N, C-alpha and C positions, 0 to 999 in steps of 0.2 A: 617483169614482162607479162604478158595480159592471158585470162585463163585458159582461149582460142588457143593464142598461141602453145602454152603447157600442155594441153590436152592434143594439140597435134604434136607435139614431140612422144609424148608416151603412148601415143599411136604405133608411130616409128620406133618406142625402144629404144630413143636416143633418153629420155628419162626415165624413170622408172620409182614405182610408190612405196619409198623402202621404208618397211616397221620394224627392221633393228638391222645390227651387227652386230659381231662381236666374237672371237677367238679363245675358242676351247676344243674337251676333247672329242672327235666322233663318236658319239653313245650306240649307233647301230650297223645293223650289217656286216657287210667284207672288210670295211675301214675303222672299223670300232675300236678304241683303245690310240687313234693316232692324232695327233694334231692336224686344227684346219680351221679357216677362217668361217664363220659363216653368214651369207648374205638374204636376210628372210625378204621376201619381196611380196607386199598385202595383196589382197587379191583371190577370191575363190571360191564358186558358187557348186561346186561339190555338195557339200552339206551334210559332214560326219556328222553323227548327231554325240560321236566321243570325242571329234576334235580337241587335243589339248591346247591348244592355238584360234579357240575364235573369233576372237579380238582381228587376226589378222581376215580376215572376210571382207572388210569394207575398205574397198583401195582408198576409198576419198579420205579415209580420217590418217593415211599414210601420205605424208610430202612427197610428192614426183621431185625426184634428186637425180639432176646429173652421171650419166652414170661413169662420166670423165673422176668425179668426188666417191662414188666409187669403188672406182681403180687405186684412187691415191692411198684410198681408208684401206684397200685388201692386201696390197703389195708391204701394207708394215709389220707384222706379224706372220704369215706363214705360205710358202708355196703353194700349198692345193686348198681351192674355195671352194667350196658346196654353197651351192646358191638354193633354196626353200622355198617354202611360202606357209600359207596361203597357197598357190597353184602356183610358179611361177611362168608357166605358159600359156597362161590366161595372156602373155605378151610377147613382143617378139624379142627372143633372146638374143638376136644376132650380134647387135650391134655392141652388147654387153662383153660376151664371150670372144671376142674379135677383140677390143679393147684389154682382155685381161690374157687373150691370149700372144697380141703382144707384148706383155710382160713376164711373157715363158712360164706362166703357170700351167698349176695343174688347176681345172672346173669341172666340177661334177654335179650333180643336180638329184635334185630327192623330187618326185611327183609321179601323178596319179595317171600321166598320159589323157587326161583328157582332151587337151587341146593340142593342134597337130607340133611336130618337135619341128624347136626355131633351136638353133644357135650351134658353137662346139663344142665336144661336149670328149670330156677320157673317159668318163663312168658314169653312165645311165644308171639308178634308183631306179625302178619300176614298183610305184606301188598302187595298183589298181584300185579302184573302188567299184563296189555296184552299183552310186547311186545313178553312175557318169561314167561309161567305160572309156579304155581307154582309143583314140581312134590315131589312124596312118600306122605308119611304119614303123612304131616305136618297140613291138612288141620284135623286131628283127636288130634291133641295134643295141639294146635294154645287155645291160651285163653282171644288173640281179633282178630279180624281181622278190620282192616284198607283199606279204601276206599279209595282213592286221586280221588276227582272231578276236573278236569279242562273241561268239559262242562258235557253235559244233556244225553248225550252215558254213561255217567261213572255209570248212576246209575242201568242202562239194566245190564251192568257188573257187578256192587255191586251186584242186586241178583243174577245173576249166579255165583256169589261166596259164596255166605251166602247157597246158597243151598249145598253146597258141606262140609259145616262146619261143627263142633264138635253141639250139644243140650248145653254145656255151655258155650261156646264160646262169648264173648261180640260184637257188630256190633256198628263199627265208619262209619262216610263218614266224611272225610276232607276235603274242599275246597285249590283244589293248589293256596299256596299264588299269583303270577301272577297276577289271575282274582279275586280271593275273593271277593271283593265289586260286583262283576255278577253273580258266582257261589252259593256266602253265602246265599243270600231270598231263590234259588231253594233248597236248601239244608234243611235249614227249614221248607219251607210248604212241603218238601219230609217228611223228617221225625214227620212231625206233623200227616202224614197221614197214615204214616207206623210208628210205635213208637215202634217198634221189631230195629230201630236201634237211635242213637245216635251222639251230635254234635260232633267230635272232633275239636280243632283250634290248631295253633301252639301258644300257650299262651307266648312260648318264646322271638318269634319276635314281637310282642305284648310288651314287659317288655324290649324286646331291650337286649338280653343275648344272649351266649353262645346256 
């Protein structure tokens, strides 16, 4: 297939820059502790300095993969599929999620919301970033809001984001891993004073699993 044809299929969401896919335990947020099949899509221009998967940023380093193959792989392990990145909404998620839904799978997304929401989702984890704020109606549709806390100012940002979210959305504060010893006590104190928030931990890292 010539490059022009491949890029056309990527633009249409029929092929996606697949970085990796793996079966593991969800480590964060509402579904932590449950088995899920993760599909990590390459490409992100949000540019968080503390990102722990910076190798996902450049989509050109990850091979465009037909969504049919992604679906075949996903159906082998779990009925819950988590689409993450990178920033998966960089691409049209409609074709992939429709194909996954045709297999009666539960489909979750982890996104900054920096691009318009596409696709069919059973669970939307919105993790907004200061560098590039969410757009469109994702605040109305998100099931959980997960704000990464790197410093004290991030608590102010968290409240700003919480003011935009729908009433049923679950609110999480999660320490950034590299400064967890510093900010975790700050988060614990804050949640005790503002119990609408919950603490989210990257439990998969404590368990030493992907």
